[in-house]
N, C-alpha and C positions, 0 to 999 in steps of 0.2 A: 665140514669138520672144523672144530675150533683150532686155532694156532696156539701152541705153547712155547714159552720163551725159556730157554736154558741158559742161565748166566753162570759163567765160569771165572773163577779167580785163580791165576796160576803164576808160578815163577817164570820169568823170561828164560827161554831155553831154545837152543837150536833144534828145529824139527818139531816143535810143539804143534804148530798149525798143521803140518803134514800128518802128525799122529791123530789129531782131532778129526780132520777131514777124512782121513783114511778109515777111521773107526766108523764114521757116519756112512761112508760109501760101502764099506764091507758088510755092514749090517742093514743096508737098504733104507736108511732114514731119508725122508723127504724134506730136505732143507729148503726153506723159503729164503732165508737170509743168514749171512755169517758176517759178523763184524769183530774186528780185533783192534785193540789199542793199548799202548803202554800207559800205565797210571802212576808211574814213579816207583821208587824204592825197589827196582828190580822185579816189579809185578806187571802183569798184563791181564786185561779183562777181555773175555770172549763172550759174544752174544750169539746164540743160535736160535732162529725162529724155525720151529718144526711143525709141519702139517701132518700131525700124527695124533692118535688117541692119547689120552692122559697116561695110560699105563706104559705105552711105548716111550713117551717123553721122560717118564720117571726111570724107565730102564736105561735110557741113554744117559741120564744123570748118574746112575750107579756105575755104568761102564766108564764114563769120563772120570769119575772119582778115582778109579784105579790107576789112571795115568800118573806117572811119577811126580811131575811138577805141578799137578793140580792141588790147590789148597782148599777150595770150597766150590760147591756147585749148588745151584738152586733152580727149581722149576716154578714158573709162575704162569697162571692162566691169564687170559686177556684182561680181566678186570682187576687183577692184582698187580699189574705192572704199568709203569709209565714208559711209553715207547715213542721214539722219534727217529726219523730217517732224514738224511740230507740228500738233496739232488741239485745238480748243476744242469741247466737247460740252455742250450744255444738255439736262438731263434733268428731266422732270416726274414724279417717282415718286408713285404713289398713297399716300394716308395709310398709315403703318405700314411702307412699303417703302423709306424713305429710308436706313435702316441697311444694307439689302441693296446699294443703289447704292454706298454708301461702302465696303463690303467688296469689291465688284467693282473699284472704283477702286484699292483697295489691292493687289489681286492683280496688276493691270496697271501698278502704280507710277504711277498718274495722281494729280495733285494737285487738291484742291478749291480753286478760285480765287474762287468766289463761291457763296454760299448764301443763299437767301431762303426764306420760308415755303413756296412752292410749287415751287421749282426748285433744282437744284444744277448748277454749271458746273464741268466737269472740264477740266484741261489734261493732255495726254499727248504725249510725244515718243517716237519710235521708228521702226521700219520701217513701211511702208505696210501690211504684213501684220498687224503688231501692232495698228495703229489699226483696221483692218478687223475684226479679231477682237473688239476691245473694243466696237466699234459693234454687232456681231452679238449679243453678250451683253446689251448695254444696250437692245436693241429692245423687250424685254418690259417695260421701265420707262418707256416713252413718251419717246423722244428727240424733243425739240422743235426743235432747231437744231444744225447742225454747221458749223464753219468750219475748213478745212484749209489750211495753208500748203504751198507747194511743197517738193519734196525739196531739201535742201541737201547738198552732196557735197564731200568732200575725198578726194584720192587717198591710198591707204595708202603708208606709207614716208616716208623723210626729205625727198623732193623737195617743193618748193612751186611752185604755179602761178605762172609768170612769172619764176622765178628758178632758176638752176642750183643744185644742192645745194652747200652750203658747210660748212666746219667750224664747230662752235659758236663763237660770239663773232666770227666773220668776217662781213663784209658780203656779202650775196647779190650775184651777178652781175647783169648787165642782163637785163630781161625777154626771154624767148624767144618764138618764135611757136608754132604748134600742134604737139602731139605726140599720138600714140595710145598708150594703155596698155590692151591688150586681151588 
């Protein structure tokens, strides 16, 4: 089943995440990922990756639209969205294999963000498939710990969530409600 990405623009508000996750839980949506981040100006962006048919993803968008602090909601299919995930991976290579871990990191364009005598912590961004592939290769080097962020998503093309497309240098129009891009 294809994954659909539900992108939400909302005002920062106490309990917003609880209301969104509760709505998903109460209605039985299969969430693959949830990411939340402030974007300034008292606004927050939520990204939900749902393993559901298109009709259910669109229904979720309509239900999210009804929440008080939600300004705009969009649903995008796999090919209509740019998606990235962040992972931190702590590896404990055996003596003499540290350079192999660094070579693997280079192949996957992962950055070393911490190195100690017994461990190396790598930071990698990309699709979930890329991160899964890196983890599979690193298994032989003793992966000690993994932390993955949720998938962050932007729709391809000139339109922005919550604003009608505008000419460069012109202010965007008022936020709009949900739309599906599938």
